[in-house]
C-alpha positions in Angstrom: 27.9 156.9 -52.7 24.5 155.9 -53.3 24.0 153.6 -50.5 26.1 152.1 -47.4 24.6 148.5 -47.4 27.9 146.4 -46.6 31.8 146.7 -46.4 32.5 143.7 -48.6 32.1 146.0 -51.6 33.9 148.9 -50.3 37.2 149.4 -51.9 40.5 150.6 -50.1 40.4 154.0 -51.9 36.6 154.5 -50.8 37.2 153.6 -47.3 40.3 155.7 -46.9 38.4 158.7 -48.5 35.6 158.3 -46.0 37.9 157.8 -42.9 39.6 160.9 -44.0 36.6 162.7 -44.3 35.8 161.7 -40.6 39.0 163.1 -39.8 37.6 166.6 -40.8 34.3 165.8 -39.1 36.2 165.1 -36.0 38.0 168.5 -36.1 34.9 170.1 -36.4 33.5 168.6 -33.0 36.5 169.7 -31.0 35.4 173.4 -31.9 33.1 175.4 -29.5 30.5 175.4 -32.2 29.9 171.9 -33.5 27.1 172.3 -36.0 27.7 172.6 -39.7 25.5 173.9 -42.4 26.2 171.2 -44.9 22.9 169.2 -45.1 20.4 172.1 -44.2 17.1 171.2 -45.9 18.0 167.5 -46.1 15.5 165.1 -44.0 17.1 161.8 -42.3 14.6 159.5 -41.3 16.1 156.7 -38.6 14.1 153.6 -39.4 14.5 151.4 -36.4 12.9 148.2 -36.5 14.9 146.9 -33.7 15.5 148.3 -30.1 19.0 150.5 -30.3 20.1 153.1 -28.1 23.5 154.0 -28.9 23.6 153.6 -32.9 20.2 155.6 -32.9 21.5 158.4 -31.1 24.8 158.2 -32.6 23.5 158.6 -36.1 20.7 161.4 -34.9 24.0 163.3 -33.4 25.4 163.1 -36.6 22.8 164.2 -38.9 21.6 166.9 -36.6 25.3 168.4 -36.1 25.2 168.4 -40.0 21.9 170.7 -39.8 20.0 167.8 -41.3 15.8 167.6 -40.3 15.9 164.2 -38.5 12.5 161.9 -38.0 13.2 159.0 -35.5 10.9 156.4 -36.3 10.2 153.2 -34.2 8.4 150.2 -35.1 7.3 149.9 -31.5 3.8 151.5 -31.0 3.7 152.2 -35.1 2.0 150.9 -38.0 4.4 148.3 -38.3 3.2 146.8 -35.0 -0.2 146.8 -36.7 1.0 144.8 -39.4 2.2 147.4 -42.4 5.0 145.8 -44.5 8.4 147.5 -45.4 7.0 148.7 -48.6 4.3 150.2 -47.0 6.5 152.2 -44.9 8.8 152.9 -47.2 6.3 154.4 -49.7 5.0 156.8 -46.6 8.8 157.9 -46.3 9.1 158.6 -49.8 5.9 160.5 -49.7 7.2 162.7 -46.7 10.3 163.5 -49.0 13.1 161.4 -47.3 16.4 162.2 -48.4 18.2 159.4 -46.3 16.9 156.4 -44.6 19.1 155.1 -41.9 17.7 151.2 -41.2 18.2 148.8 -38.4 16.0 145.3 -39.1 15.7 142.3 -37.8 16.2 140.5 -41.3 19.3 140.0 -42.8 19.2 142.0 -46.5 16.2 144.3 -45.3 18.3 147.4 -46.1 19.2 145.9 -49.4 15.7 145.3 -50.1 15.0 148.9 -49.2 17.6 150.4 -51.5 16.8 147.9 -54.8 13.1 147.8 -54.4 12.6 151.0 -56.3 10.0 152.0 -53.6 12.2 154.8 -52.3 14.3 157.4 -53.9 16.2 158.3 -50.8 19.8 156.8 -50.0 19.6 153.8 -47.4 22.3 153.5 -44.5 22.5 150.2 -43.0 22.5 150.4 -39.2 22.7 146.7 -38.7 20.3 143.9 -40.4 20.1 140.7 -38.7 23.1 138.4 -38.2 24.2 140.2 -41.4 26.4 143.6 -41.4 27.1 146.6 -39.5 29.0 149.0 -41.9 29.0 151.9 -39.8 30.4 150.0 -36.6 33.3 148.5 -38.7 34.2 152.1 -40.0 34.3 153.3 -36.7 36.5 150.8 -35.5 38.7 151.3 -38.3 38.7 154.9 -37.7 39.6 154.3 -34.1 42.5 152.0 -34.8 43.7 154.4 -37.6 44.0 157.1 -34.7 45.4 155.2 -32.0 48.3 153.5 -34.0 49.3 156.6 -36.5 48.5 159.5 -34.2 48.3 162.6 -36.2 49.4 161.1 -39.5 46.5 159.4 -40.5 45.3 160.7 -43.5 45.4 158.6 -46.8 46.6 155.6 -44.4 45.0 152.2 -44.1 45.6 149.6 -41.6 48.4 148.0 -43.2 50.5 145.2 -41.1 48.2 145.3 -38.2 47.1 141.8 -36.6 43.7 142.4 -35.3 42.1 139.6 -32.8 38.1 139.5 -32.8 37.2 137.3 -29.8 33.9 136.0 -28.7 30.1 135.5 -30.4 31.4 135.4 -34.0 28.3 133.3 -35.1 25.5 136.0 -33.7 27.8 138.9 -34.6 27.0 141.5 -37.4 30.0 143.7 -36.4 32.2 141.0 -36.7 30.9 140.5 -40.7 31.3 143.9 -41.5 34.9 144.3 -39.5 36.7 141.4 -41.4 35.9 142.7 -44.7 36.9 146.2 -43.9 40.0 145.6 -41.9 41.6 143.0 -44.4 40.7 145.8 -47.4 42.5 148.3 -45.4 45.4 146.1 -45.0 45.1 144.4 -41.4 45.2 141.0 -40.8 42.3 139.4 -38.9 42.1 136.2 -36.8 38.7 135.2 -35.1 38.7 133.6 -31.6 35.9 131.7 -30.1 34.1 128.4 -29.1 33.7 125.9 -31.9 29.9 126.4 -31.3 30.2 130.2 -31.8 31.8 130.1 -34.8 29.9 130.0 -38.4 29.4 126.4 -39.7 31.7 127.7 -43.4 33.9 130.6 -42.9 36.2 129.6 -45.6 35.2 132.5 -47.9 36.1 135.0 -45.1 39.5 136.3 -45.2 40.4 135.4 -41.7 42.4 133.0 -39.7 40.3 130.7 -37.1 41.6 129.7 -33.5 39.8 128.4 -30.6 42.6 129.4 -28.1 42.4 132.7 -27.1 45.7 132.2 -25.0 47.7 131.1 -28.1 46.4 134.0 -30.1 47.7 136.5 -27.4 50.9 135.0 -27.5 51.4 136.3 -31.3 50.7 140.0 -29.4 48.2 141.2 -31.4 48.0 145.0 -32.3 44.4 144.9 -31.1 42.0 142.6 -29.4 38.5 143.3 -30.1 36.1 141.6 -27.6 32.4 140.8 -29.0 29.2 140.8 -26.6 27.7 137.6 -25.8 24.3 137.7 -27.6 22.1 135.7 -25.2 19.2 136.9 -26.8 20.0 135.4 -29.9 21.0 132.2 -28.2 18.1 129.3 -28.1 20.5 126.6 -27.3 23.7 126.1 -25.0 26.4 127.2 -26.9 28.9 126.9 -23.8 28.7 125.1 -20.7 28.0 128.3 -18.5 29.5 132.0 -18.1 32.3 131.3 -15.5 33.3 128.6 -17.9 33.2 131.1 -21.3 35.3 133.9 -19.1 37.7 131.1 -18.0 38.8 130.3 -21.6 37.8 132.9 -24.0 37.2 136.5 -21.8 39.8 139.0 -21.1 40.3 138.8 -17.4 42.6 140.6 -15.4 45.3 137.8 -15.7 45.1 137.8 -19.6 45.1 141.4 -19.7 48.0 142.3 -17.7 49.9 140.2 -19.8 49.4 142.0 -22.9 51.9 144.3 -24.1 51.1 147.9 -23.3 50.7 148.7 -26.9 47.7 146.2 -27.7 44.6 148.1 -27.9 41.5 146.9 -26.3 38.1 147.3 -28.3 34.5 146.5 -27.6 31.2 147.5 -30.1 29.3 147.7 -26.8 27.2 147.1 -25.0 29.7 145.3 -22.9 28.6 142.4 -20.3 31.7 143.2 -17.8 33.2 140.1 -16.2 32.1 138.0 -19.0 33.8 138.6 -22.3 35.8 141.6 -20.6 36.8 142.6 -17.1 36.3 146.1 -15.6 39.9 146.6 -15.4 40.7 145.9 -19.3 37.5 148.0 -20.2 38.4 150.9 -18.2 42.4 151.1 -19.0 44.3 153.4 -20.7 44.4 150.7 -23.7 40.8 150.5 -24.3 39.3 152.3 -26.7 35.5 151.9 -25.9 34.6 155.4 -25.2 36.6 156.6 -27.9 34.9 154.4 -30.4 31.6 155.8 -29.2 32.7 159.1 -29.9 34.3 158.2 -33.0 31.0 157.0 -34.2 29.4 160.4 -34.4 32.4 161.7 -36.7 32.1 158.7 -38.9 28.6 158.6 -39.3 28.5 162.4 -40.1 31.3 161.7 -42.8 28.9 158.8 -44.0 25.6 161.0 -44.3 27.9 163.9 -45.7 29.0 161.5 -48.5 25.5 160.1 -49.0 23.9 163.2 -49.1 25.9 165.8 -50.8 26.9 163.8 -53.8 31.0 164.9 -54.6 33.2 165.4 -52.0 33.9 169.1 -51.5 36.0 170.7 -48.9 34.4 171.0 -45.4 34.8 174.4 -43.7 
């Protein structure tokens, strides 16, 4: 794996292979000593042009548990805030000998620009670019779904036959854009549910069903319901009347949650707006995977960094 920029061009075999490596990584994280010597001598740079807590910490933990050296680079207070370009920043990292760059950027396509520019020889991993994609989030969601639905017999398996409903702010979500491609590649059926104003103008090329009625979709008894955060910071217009109206029609409130089969998984990529897109009882229930997703994120990112930096897959001891 040279770069990880999008899930759109990840093959089924490659996705399952990465999830299998993540299984191995997860097993090492249940030991008393969690650290592996696998990437000793490698340097991973977390290059974050957008604020992030959980994603940056997750990547930092993943790299450190593989014994890589980690450099955290925040655009705030750096030369970037003084006007330095992405090219100049990349060339600085190249001069420092970075082996992998994990980049989060407000501009869609910035990771691809970095990877294809020739400015840097390091492998590039997309940690979220604008409203475009967030591939490692989709991978950890797939990992979590596979673990919950197949238990111990996950190795080599996809998500064939599962129906996933993704609900909420589809328009502004990079998580959904990565998930629809990856989940479909792994064999799942995806339905997106949102107010008409929060669905992109043209989703005809997306491998999804579209619905504006959450109650109708829940009647189909989906295997998982993934709630998306309402991204108020990206909204400069009124996309729905008010918060109460949104919750009444598209939120997983206590009443809707009580009607779900006990087998239905409840997911959220975080951070959550409790009481808006998801109720506390749903978020904190046994059906919820919110905390598992955070834990699994470290294992999945360990696997991605391992495959990015170690070349051929070897047996993980």
